[in-house]
Every structure is written in C-alpha cells, then in structure tokens.
N, C-alpha and C positions, 0 to 999 in steps of 0.2 A: 504493499497499501504505501503509494505519494497523496504528497499537495495532490498532485494535478485528479486523485477518486475521491477526495473528501468533496460531499453532496454529489460525484456523480453519477451514483447507480438512484440516486432521485433523481436527478435530470435529465435520465437516459428513459425512466420507462415514466416520465409525464413527454417523454416526445417520439420515441420509436414508434408507438403500438399505431399512430394519427399519419395513416402513410396517404397525405395531401396531393400525391398525383400518381400517374400507372406508375406499373413498375412490375419484373419478374424479372423472377433469381431462378438460376438453371444451378445445383454443386451437383458434382463427380462423386460419386463413391471414393474415401479420402482414405489414406492407410496411412501408417500410423508416424508415417515421414515424409509424407505429400499430401496436396488436399487443390483441385483448383474449384472455383465459380465463377460463373459467366451476371452479373447483371444491369437489364437494361430499362432507363426509365425517362420516362418526359422532362427535358431538362427546365431551366429558366429562360421565362421571355427576357429581351436586353434591357430592357424597362425595369421589370423583377430585379433582372440582377444588377444591376445599376445602383437602386434601391437598397438594395439587400447588402452591399458594398460602404454603402452611405452609412449604415444603421437604421432600416427601414426596407421594407419590401418583407416577403415570404419569406420565414426561419431568423428573424432577425430577433435577439431578446425583447427590445424597446416595445412601447403601448401602439405604436404607430403604423403596424405590417397593416397594408393593403393593398393585397397583389390585381394587377391589373386585369386578371383573365384570362390574357393569349396565352396560345400554346406556345410553346418554347421549342425549341433542339430535341429530339428524341439521340440520348446517347446511354454508348457503353462503358461498361467496366470489367476487366480479365484481372482479376486477385486470385495470387496462391500460395501456398506456404510448402518450404522445403525445407526441412528438418534431419539429419542423420546427427543419434546419437554415439555415434562410433567408428563415424571418419578420421575423428585426427586421433582415436585410441592408442596409437604409437607414441602417441608424442606427451603422453601419460607421464615416465618416470621424469620427465624437465617438466612440466608442471606442477609433482605433484599430484595427481589426481588421483593415485592406484588405479582402482578398476575403474571406478568412477568415467576416466577420460577424460578428452573434452571432447567440447557439445558445439554444431556447427549447425546454424540454422536461420533461412531466413525467414522469419516473422511478415512479412507483408512484401509481394511484386504485384502490384496494378501497373496494368498499362489501357488507358482511356483512349476513346475516338479522338477526343480531340488534341491528343497531339500529350495530354502528360503521364506523365513519370514516378514511378513512387517505389524505390523496395527501403527496407526495412532489412535490415542483418545482426545478428548477435554472433559474440563470441563468448560461452562458458568455459569456465578456465576452474570453475568448483561452483559450490552450488551456492556459496555469498556471493559470488562475481560473474557479471558480464561486461566483455566488449560489446559500444552499441557502436553500429553505422546506418547514415539513417540520409538518404539523395531523396530529390523529391523538385521536379520539373513543374512546373504548376504555374508557365509564362502566359499559359491559350486559354488557363482555366476564369469560364467568363465571370467577371462580376467580384473580381478577386486583383489587387493589383499583384501588377509585373514582377515577378519574385521566382527566386528558385533555392533549392536548402540544400545546403551540404554537410552533417555532422557524424562528430564522433566524439565516443563517450563513455564511460564508467562506470555502472551501477554497482553499486553494494548494500548487501544486507544483511541481517540479522534474523532469528525470533524477536523482536523487542523494537528495530529501525527498521527504517531500507532509505538508501539516497542517491543521487544521481548526478552524476558533473557531466558535463558535455560543450561543445565547442562548432557551432557553426562556424566551417573556414569561406563559405563564402558571402555572409552580407557581414561587415563588420572587421574582424571579426568579432562573434560574439560568446561571450560565455553565459555558459544557464546553469543552476544550483536548483534540486527540486529534492526536501530532506520531509521523513516522516516516523516520529518515535509515538510509539506502539502502535495496535489496530492493526495488529501482522495476521495473519492466516493460524501460520505455526504456532504461537500463542496461545489458542484461541481454548488451546485444551488445558493446559498449566491457570489458567485463570477463571476463579468462580466471580461469579456476577458480568458486573457492567467492563468496559475496557474503553476504557480513556485513551483519546489520539491527539496532536497538534502538531502539525507543518507548514510549510514558508519556499517557499519559491522565491526565486527573481534572475530575469534577465540580464546582461551586462553587454551593451552597443558601444564596443570601444572607434567605430566610425573612422577607421583609417579609412577604408576603400573612400570615405566622404571627407579625408582631411576637416574631420572636427571633434567637437572633446564627447567625452564614454559620458554615456550617458545610461540610466534604466529606463530599459523599454520595456518594460514589465515586473511585478511586484507583488506580491499578498502572502496572504500566514491566515489561518486557521486551525478549525480543531474541532470535537466531540464526542461522543459514547456511543459504543454501539453494547446490546445488550441479545436477549434472546429473541430474536423475531424483531425487531426494532432497532432504530438508532437514530440519531442527531447531531444535527452539525451544523457549525458559526463558519462562515469564511467572507474573504473579500475579495471582491470584483474589480477588472480594470481600472487596478495599477490604485487599489483601497480605495476606489470613487466611491464603490456600493460597495453594502452589506445583503450577505445570503445567510437563511438561514433556509436547513430543508433538515425533515424529517420523513421518515417511514415507517409502516407499521403494518406486517404479513404475517399469514398461516396458509393452512393447506388449501382456504376457500377463495380469501383476499387478498386483497393488496392497497395499502393507502397510501398516497404521498403527497407532502406539500411543500411548496417551494414560496420565499418573501425574500422581494428583494427590498432594498431602500439605498436611491442614490441623495451622495451628499452634497453634489454639487449641484444637480439637474433639480432636487430636491422632488419626486419621485416614486413612486410606489410601486410594484407587481409584482400582483400576489398570484400563485397557480395551483389548484385541488386534482387531484386523480386519484380516481378509486376504479378494481378490477375486480372482479368478480370470478373465479371458473363456472362455467353454469352446468359445466359435465364434466365427461373425461377428455372431452374431442372441441369443446365452444368456451371461449372467455368472451367477455365484455368490457367494456371501457371504455370510461368516462374523464371529460375533462373542464370543467369551470375555471377561467383565466379576467381578472377585474380588469385587462382592456376591454371584453365586454362579451369574451367568444366562447360559445359552447362548442363542444365538440365530444364527440362519440366512434369507438369502434371494436368490431367485432372479427373477431380471429377465430374462424373452422376447420378444423386439421379434417381432409376431405379421407384421406385416406392416407398410406402410408408413404407415401412419395408425393403428397401434393396439402399445401397448406395454403388458405384463401386467406387476407383481410380488407373489410369494407370501412372508410372509414371518411367521417363526415365535420365540416364545420360552418358554424353559423357565427355569424357575426352579431349580435344582438344591437350594440347598439349602431348600426346603420341597415337595417335588416329591411330596409327600401333598394338599397344601393345592391350593385353586384359586385359584393365580394364576400360571396359563400364560395369555399371547396368543399369538395370529396376526392378522394383516391380508391384507387384500387391494387393489391399487389398479390401475385402469387409465386410462392415459391414450391419449387420443384425437386426433388433430391432422388435423384439417377440410380 
C-alpha cells in the first residue's frame, strides 16, 4: 500500500461500474506468465476532450462536467502482461535470492490505435525490493498535454511500510517519492482490530530542460484506518488545495461508499454517495448520487461463463430539460 492507494478503492467503486460510453472488452485465456486483452470504446469528442483537459467535461472531478452529446472517435487498446519468475534464476547466487531467484515482469504493455504506447516493467531481486521501468508516449492522446514520460525507480517494502523513489528522465528530470506506513496486507494477520496508516508523496521537477528553478509539481499527504469490512481515510488533493474524506462499508450482500471533497482556494464542496447490492449470484445493481445534481445507476449481469454485460445511465437533475444525460453499455468477453 502506497499513498496513491489511500482512498483509491472508494473512488474506483464510485466510478468503474458507471460505464457512460459504449465499450467491448475481449480477454484471452491467460497463464501464470502471460495474458492479454483488447478494449474498444467510444472516445471523447474533441470538444469534450478539450473541456476535460481544462478541468470540466466528462470524467472531470469538478462540478461543471457537461458533455456535448457528440459521438467521439472509436478507439482500441491492446494490453498485455508478461512475467517469468524463473527467467533470471541463474543470477540468484549474485543477488542473494537463493531459491527465490529474480523475477522479471512486464506489468503493462499498452498499444493504442491513436499511436500511444505504454510499458511498465519490473525486476524483483527480493520479496521486499523491486526495480521499476515505466515508459509512455502520450503525445497523441486527445484532450491531454503533449507529453511523454520515462521513469526508473526503486520500490521497497516490509510488513509495516512501503515506499517508492522514481526519476523521470524525460521531463525535468523529475524526482518522485511515495511512502506509506501501516496498512500493509502482510501485517493484517498480526494486528488485531483496526489498523491505522499514514503516508505522503511529493514530486520535484528540476526544470533543467527549461532552464528554470526547481519546483514541487505535486505533493500531498493523508491517513486513515482499516477495519473488518470497513475503511476510512482523509487525504489532500491538487497540491493540498483540496481535502477528501473517503469511507466505505461492505459485506457479502452490499457495499456502500462516500467521498466528500472540500476546496480551500475555490470554496467548493463535492459529495458522492454510492451503493451496490448483489441481487443474486449473477446480478449486481449500483446507484450513485452526486451533490452536483446527477443521479446514476448501473446493472451488471453475468450472462454466461464467458460474457458479462453492464448497462449504466446518468441523469443531470439540475438541468433536466437539457440534453446532458448519458448512458453506456459494456460487454466483457472471456475467450
């Protein structure tokens, strides 16, 4: 668990089921060392993408999201994973890994139809230490800045802590650090009752490529508590200009989550409340209400062993007469 993971589970629960676009996912049979899947989806319209990059539009965190309703381009993405626990086992004597050896893996290989490429690779020399390599070319991504990324890093963790230090050699160069104490899964069995955790992250851009002065391009901190079937956390967003409270509660039949954001500089508040209920072994219903005036619902149905269908819709109650309502459908195929 890292600082970036604090509150991330609740945020994902409040966003992932509501597929407000048309998409198809095809996943091939995977093995212990290889797997791949293809996703085709309706993209953002150029007007919506421009608004999204400016802080509004679909997917934006702010309360002014307003889709134009225009159909964007269809995009496709191929994502693959590759790992071989024994690939460098011959180096175990050098690294001190013993029977464990050295694990090599490509955690993410993405190729998009618009020309974007992303690669995340890792080299694990021990159970607590991993070397990271991340490369991304996002110069063609609609609605995002013209920027690429190339990172190398070192991840280190133990039963009660985890941290990562990385260097982006393409931009800046830029140094990043992400640390979290407590909340690690390995310590769950050893601790009775709630487990507390705290962490922080910072990114320092040296701006040597622009002949500028070093500046912190991102920073934040947070903490919380994990219990039996529940969690609660507080963290800062947007360089400590916002604070978020996130909490969730779940059991075998339902799950409820809430996030509340307060902006210090903008004096704004945004609350999202979501609930899911498992209707039967194959059907799950979702509902979400946001303080910006939108109500959303989704239904996920396991049609067969190989097919899962998700239908979702969102209504803007504050502008009920305007054409700002959205719907979507997603089909997951497992070959």
